[in-house]
C-alpha positions as CSV (number, residue, x, y, z in Angstrom):
1,M,99.7,84.5,94.0
2,L,96.4,84.0,92.2
3,C,92.9,83.9,93.8
4,G,89.4,84.6,92.7
5,H,87.3,84.7,96.0
6,T,85.8,88.3,95.7
7,H,84.8,88.0,92.0
8,R,86.5,91.5,91.5
9,Y,89.6,92.2,89.7
10,G,92.5,93.7,91.6
11,R,96.2,93.2,92.4
12,R,98.4,94.4,95.4
13,H,101.8,93.9,96.9
14,V,101.9,92.1,100.1
15,S,105.2,92.3,102.2
16,G,106.2,90.3,105.0
17,S,108.9,87.9,106.5
18,H,108.4,85.9,103.3
19,G,109.5,88.7,101.1
20,R,107.2,90.4,98.6
21,I,104.2,88.6,96.9
22,E,102.1,90.2,94.1
23,L,98.5,89.2,95.1
24,I,96.2,89.0,92.0
25,N,92.4,88.7,92.4
26,T,91.4,87.3,88.9
27,G,87.7,88.4,89.2
28,A,84.8,86.7,87.6
29,A,86.0,84.7,84.5
30,G,82.8,83.9,82.5
31,N,80.2,84.4,85.3
32,T,77.8,87.2,84.9
33,G,76.2,89.2,87.7
34,H,79.1,89.3,90.1
35,S,80.2,92.5,91.9
36,D,81.8,94.7,89.3
37,G,79.9,93.7,86.2
38,M,83.1,92.7,84.2
39,N,84.6,89.4,83.1
40,T,88.3,89.2,83.6
41,F,91.0,87.0,82.5
42,V,94.6,87.2,83.3
43,Q,97.2,86.1,81.0
44,I,100.6,85.2,82.3
45,S,103.7,84.7,79.9
46,I,106.9,83.2,81.2
47,D,110.4,83.7,79.5
48,G,113.2,82.3,81.7
49,K,113.3,84.4,84.9
50,N,110.9,86.9,83.5
51,A,107.1,87.0,83.6
52,A,104.7,89.4,81.9
53,F,101.0,89.7,83.2
54,R,98.1,91.0,81.2
55,A,94.6,91.4,82.6
56,V,91.8,91.8,80.0
57,Q,88.1,92.7,80.9
58,A,84.7,93.1,79.0
59,P,81.5,94.2,80.5
60,D,79.2,91.2,81.3
61,K,77.4,89.7,78.4
62,T,79.7,91.1,75.8
63,K,83.2,90.1,74.1
64,D,84.5,93.7,74.0
65,F,87.7,92.7,75.9
66,K,90.3,95.5,76.5
67,V,93.6,95.4,78.3
68,A,92.8,96.7,81.8
69,D,96.2,96.1,83.5
70,S,99.6,94.9,82.5
71,W,102.9,94.6,84.2
72,K,106.3,92.7,84.2
73,A,108.1,90.9,87.0
74,K,111.6,89.4,87.2
75,A,112.9,86.5,89.4
76,S,114.7,87.9,92.5
77,E,118.4,87.0,92.6
78,N,118.3,85.8,96.1
C-alpha cells in the first residue's frame, strides 16, 4: 500500500486478518521543507508475479539522488 501523508519516507509490514501488507510511505516528492529534508521517489517494476521496489532520495534543493532502500516481493500462492 502506498501513502504519502507524513512527508517522510518509511516502510513497514502490517499483519492482520487481511494477511500481510507492505505499507510504504513515499515521503515528499518534489516538495521542499517537509519533515526530513529529503525528496523521495519510489520506483516499482512488475514482472509477472514478482515486483521490485527501489526508493531514491536526494537532499532538498539538490538532484543528488541515491538509492536509499530496495527490496523484492513475490505474489503469494494462495
